[in-house]
N, C-alpha and C positions, 0 to 999 in steps of 0.2 A: 179788641181783647180788652175786658175792663179791669182796671185796676181793683185788687180784692184790699179793700179798705179796712183798718182797726175797729172802725163800727160794724162792718159786717162780721166781724171776727169773733167780736163781742156779742152780737145777735144770736151767732152760731154757738156761742160759749153758754150763754145762758138759756138757750131755747129747752122749754121742759115738757117733753111728751113722751107716750110709750107707747109704741117703740120709736128711736131715732135710728135712722140707717145711714151709714157712711160707706161709700163707696169709692175705694183708689184703683186706677188703672192706669198703666202705660200705654202711651199713644205713640203715634207718630206722625211726623211731619209731612213727607214726602215718600215716594217710593212705592212699590208693588205693592204694599200693604196697604198702603191709602186707598189704590185702585180696587183692592180685593176687598174693602172695607172690613178689614181684621178687626180694628180697634169696637167698630159698631157689635161686631159678632162677639166680642170678648164680653162687652157689656152685658149684652144679652144674655150670655153663659153664667155671668156673675147673678144677676137678678132671678135667673131659676134657681140658685142656689139659696139667694137669700130669700126668696117665697118659699123653700122646702124648709129652712130652718124656723121662719116663720109659722108657718103651720104646725111645726114639732112644738112651739111655745104656744099653741093653742090659740093663736090669731084668726079669727074667721076668713074664711076666704074673700066675703065682700069685702072687707076691709083691706086687705093684701092688694086686691085690685084697685081699690081705691088709692092706696098709698103708690102703687105703682104706675097709674095711669099717665101723669107725666113723664115718666120715663120711656114709656109706650110712645108717646109724640116725640121724644128726642132721638127714640131708634128711628123713628121714622123720615127724620129731619136729614135727607142725604148732604146737603149743602154743608149742615155743622160738622159732618164727619171727614169733610174734604179739609176743613182749617183746624186741624189739632197742631199742639205743640208739643210737649213730652211727657206729660201727665193729666187725668183730668179727676179731679174730687166733685163728686155727687154726695149730697145731703137730703136726705128724704124723711117724711115724716106725714100723717095723716093731714091732708092740705097743705103741705108744705114742700117746697123742692129749689136750692139752690145748686148751680152746677159752676166751676172753675177751670177754666182750662190754664194750666201752669207750664213754665219751663223747666219742671222738677220731674225726673223719672221716677217716679213713684213705683215699688212692687205693687202685684195685685191684692187687694184686703179689704175684706167686708168687715163692719162693725155694728152690732146690733145691741142697743142697749137704750135706757131714758135718758141718754143725751149723745152729744156727737162726740166724733174721734177726731180730735184735731192738730195732734202730737206733729204730723208732718208739716204742717201751716204755720206752727209756731214759730221758727227760728228769723221766716222772715220780719218779725215785729219785734225781735230782740236786736237791738242795737240799732242804730239810724241805716237803713239802708236803702232809703228813698234815693232818687237822683232824678236829674231832669237830662234828656236826650237832644242835643239840637241836629238834627239833619240839616246840613248847610251846604245848598248849591248855587251855582249862579242864577240858573233858573228855577229851584225849588228850595222854598225854605219849611221846614217843620218841626214843631216843638212836641216833644213825648215828656210824659212823666211814667218813670218806672220804679221798680224796687227787684228785690231777688226773684219774684215769682210774677210778675205782671208789667204789662206796660199800657200806656193807653194815650192818646193824641190829645193834645192841650190845643183849641181852638186860640190860633193868635193871628187869623187872618186879618183882621181888622186893626192890628196892633205893628205887624211887622210887614216891609215890603216881601213880596212873594218872589220876585227876581230881579235882578240887577238893574233893567232898563227900567222898571217900576220905580227907581232911585235917581239914576243918573241920565235916564234920556234915551230914546231909541237911536240917538246918532252916536251912541257908543262903537259899534261896528265899523260907521263910516269913519270916525277919527282915529280907529285903530288901521284902516286901509289908507289914510292919508300919509302914512309912513311908508307906502310901497308905490313904486312904479315900473313900468316896462320897458327896456331896451327894445326899440322898434324894429334894430338890424338883427338881433340873437333873440328876442321873443322872452331873454331871461328876465326875471325879477329882480329889480335893485331896491335894497332897504335904504330908506333916508331916515336918520337919526334913530335909530333902532332902541340905542339905550333912552332915549326921551320917550318913545313908544313905552317902554316897558317900565318907566316911571309913570307916565301916565296911566297906565292899565291898572300900576299897583293903586294909584289914588283914587281909581274908580271904585277899586274893591273895597278900598278902607273905608270911601263915602256911604257905599252899601252896607257895610258890616256895621258902621257906627250905626245907621237908621235901624238894622237889627236888633243891634245892642236896646237902643233906645227903647223900642217898641217891646224887649223883653223885659226890659224894668218893671214893666206895668206887672207882668207876673213874678218876680223873682224878689223883688224889693225888698220882702222881709223872710226870703228863705236863707236856710242855711247849709243846703244840702249841694251837692257837686253837681255841676254841670259839666257832662262830657260833649265835647262836640264829633260828629261824624262828617269829615271832609276830606278832599284831596291834601296830600302833605303839603304843597304849595302855599295851599290857602290859609294852613292854620295858624302859622306866626302873623299873618297879617289881622285873621279875628283875633287873636291874643291883644294887637296893637289896639284895636278898637273896642276891646272887651273893658266893662266896667263892673262887672261882677264877680265879688269877691273871692266867690269857689270855685270859678272855673279851674277844670283838671286838667294838669299841665299835661296830657298825653291824649291825643286824640283818638277816636276811631279809626283804624287805616281804611284807606282807599274811598272810593266814591260811593253815597249812600245808593246811589242808582245801581250798584254792581252787588247788593243785596236783595235776594230772590222775594223779602217780606218784612213787614216789621219783626217779628219774631225772631229771625235769624239777625236784623240791625240790635236787636236786644241781646242776644246772645253775644255777640259780638262786644258791646257796651260792658256786659257783665266781666269778661274777659280782661279788658282793661282796668275795669274799675276792682276787682277782685284783690290786688295787694291791699287797698284802700278799706273794704270791708272786713277783711281778716283782722286786721289790725287790732280791732278793740278784744276780739274772740281770742287771738294770742297774749293780751297785756292779762286778760283774766283766767289763763291758764297759767302762766308763770306766776300769777297771785295766790292760786290755789296749790301750787308746789312749793311756795315761800311760806306761806303762812304759818302761822302757829297753829300746830294739831288741833286744837280745840275750835278753830273758826274754819273747821272743814270737814267734811263726812263723806264715807263712801256704804253708809249703811243705810238701806232704804228705810229701816225700822226707826232710825232717828232722823231722816230727811225730812220724810212727811210730816211728821208731827211739828216738825221745825218751819215749815212751809206756812201749816195752818195757825203757826203763831206769828208770822210775818218775819222770820228771822233769814229767811235765805235771798241772798243777793243774785247767786248767778246760778244756773242748774246745769250741769251737762249731762247728757242723756245718750246712752249709744245706739246710733242710729239702727236701722231695721232691726233692730232689736224691741222686746216688750217685758215688763214684768206684772205678772196677775194675779190679783187677790182682792181683799177688801179693804178699807179704812173705817174704823169707827171713830168718829170725830169726838164723842162723848168721853169715851175711854182713851183716846189719843192711843188707840192699837192699830197695828199692821199685820194682817193675814196675808200672807205671800202664798202663794198655789202653784202647782205645777205648770199647769196651762188653762187657755182659756174656756169657761164655760158660760151658762145662761145665767149663772148665779154669781158670778165676778165682775171684774173689771180691769182696764188697764189700770195700774198703778202708774205709770208713765205719762199718761194722758193726763189722767189727773192733777200730778204734779205739775205739770207744764203748763196747763191751763191756768191753774192758782197762782202760780209764782208770774206769770204774764198779768192777771188781775192786779197783783200786789207790785205792778210797774219791775219786777226784775227781770234778769237776762237768760235766757233758755235758748241751749246752742245743741244741735243734734252732731254727734263728732263718729267717726268711724273709730271701730276697736281701738287699732293700732294708734291713734291719735289720744285716746282718753288720757286725761291726766292720773287717771289710777284705772289702769286696764283689768283689773280681776273684778270689778265693779261695774254693774249697768248704770248705774248713777251716783253722780259725782257733784258733792254743792259747798260752795262758800257762803259761810253765815256774815251777815251784817254784823253780829255781835255775839 
């Protein structure tokens, strides 16, 4: 699963064409729904609705078919539908398609405008949510780079030993067996110097982990993001001793990495471990909203959006699974809020989120009960 990068996000944000079509779908990782291809059927249904809307907007049949051609190829790719995460985001225009499989459970949603709808993807770039995940086994070592939405493998095969024997030699098992003998009379196994054997085993692990750490230094030397390790519990203290990376996370992903069914399951387990770390900045910003002078915060959309275009907004809180429809006249700095979506308006939440991101601010999607001010779908902290 490729990483959704900031550069890709900016490419989508700056894409200018008409129409631009954004499709979000919840998907299933495993189970009966996967076997019955319900995700594929759902996309086919959503595209039928989009096609009808495009026809109602006056788009010619030939153009609709041209826009939808890459989507038809995706619908026919049975292997793609067997390897899904929790959500699928698709962006379509004439001669253009991008798709992202992400561990976020979207609600089914389509959006047609002269720009793409990026609000559900915005929070992954607000604050530092990147991390590295080291899958560490004695016979298998892999490094992944991830964030809240994506994970991908980093090629380190030329930098780190793949298994213990590559570092300490093939006599490892023989040395372990030297501490065992058998009583010829009873056939019972007798342990000789068991404490020494355990010490020797730990030293072998330590040598291996130091070699892994040395190789990872080539990738991590300039990084300042967490490195979380997935390994069996008894190995983690030994890796901590070998580690030289300053941002090693102090809690491992529990269990043997081979126990996880695939990379997506390992990614979800890593996010569960890292959740308090990633939530810390958001919680600090929410406290800041509540404690600041009222002149430095706002809950009024008609104030917030003009302030965003002036570069004043530092942090934006948007209610998750909700939207605000209308239009913004930048020349007049006026906001027209409307009751529902139609072909002549836009998502003011999407507009606000993308603009704040463009200016280097923070954007958080928050469930209603956790919004700083629950009576408004949009809260903001101003820079000045």
